[in-house]
C-alpha positions, 0 to 999 in steps of 0.5 A: 461518485457519492461518498461512502459511509462507514462500513465494508463496501464491495465492488468499489473500483480501484480508481474510485478507492485511490481517489478517496471516496470518503466525505472528507480527506481520509487517512490510508495506510500509505499516507499514514506511513508517509506522515510518519517517515517524512512529514505532514507536508509530504502526506499533504502533497501525496493525498488525492484530495489535498496536494493531488500529486500522488506517487510515481509508479515504478516498474515494480509497483506496476507489476504488483498492481497487475498481479493484484488485478489478476488475483481478482477473477471477478473484477472488471479489468482495471488495465488495458493490453496494448499491441506494442512491444515497447513505448519507443514509438509516439503512437505507443506513448500516445496510447499509454497516456490515453489509457492512463488518463482513463484511469486504467493501467497500460499493460504491454504483452511483456508486462503480462508475461512477467505478472501472470506466473506470479499470480499463478503461483499465488493461486496454486500455492495459497489455499483460501477459505471462502472470501471476497477480493478487494474489499473497501473499509471506511471508518472513523477514529474520532474525527479522522476518516480512514480507509483500507482495501483488503486483497482477500477478506474472509469475515467468517474466518475473521481474517484477511490476506495481503499480497506482497510481490517482492524481488528481495530476499525471501529468507526469514531475515530478508522478509523481516527487513522488508516489513520494517523497511516498508512499514508493513507492520503499520499497514497491518495494524491500520487494516486490523483497526478498520476491520474491528471498526467495521464489524464490531469484532474484538481486535484480539479475535482478528488475524492477518496474513502477509503473503510474499511472492517472488517475481522471479522463478521459481516464484516462492510464496511465503506466508507471514503472520506478525508476532504480538510484539511486532503487531503492537509496534504497528498499532503504536505507530498507526495511532501516532499517524492518526494523531498527526493527521488529526492535528494537521486536519484541524490546524491547517498546518501541514508544514515539515517540523524538521524545518524549524529545528537545527539538527545536531549531527553526531559522529557515527561509530562507523565514521572511520570506514568512510572514504572522503570524496572531494566535491568541486561545488 
């Protein structure tokens, strides 16, 4: 595939996006959060054009990917439905591996049974203006190439939506904990920066909505917008990630800085509540 130029791109397959369609190794929000939460070494390993290790797809991630695909009625299916009840047989495992090697996601009937009502809940409970699905943004911040993929983007409304399937507590407190835990405020800030770069619109005129949907009945759907304070912290952390990526790309030093220092462990206030376990090693 010919590398993409800066701007908004429509109809880019998920496989091409995740393989990184930029001329140089680019920073995504997932890699940005990894470089912040772990280290440049972990970001390098996970990047498709550098370490190439990627990430292991969990059952929850697979469900989320399938729901995203079901939400895009116009896209070519990026999954293939199998005729097997499970992966216990050698034939089923061979089919799964062949489909995965082709770049598609292997899906069993039971997977579709789990995902379809989640997608139906989103379609039935979230009324969207005219918008485009799975839009790819490519932009540069200084020397750093960046990329993002919007689940639903409405340029005329200066808004985008991001689907989040969740088996967690969807109370106000539960959602805030989930946003903080997974760094969704960083993702949203990063995506807003991309939309500003690609459209020239003022950052203050742009908005984003996180849409959480429960993966179990009654498939509760909650729409969430970040406060300026929460979003401001997201922008600060996104800028920090871009700076760290830029430094590693220019220096070629992808080491984990924690390895060069000795940590001083301070006794926590909850120490007395910990039961000591005796190890034989």
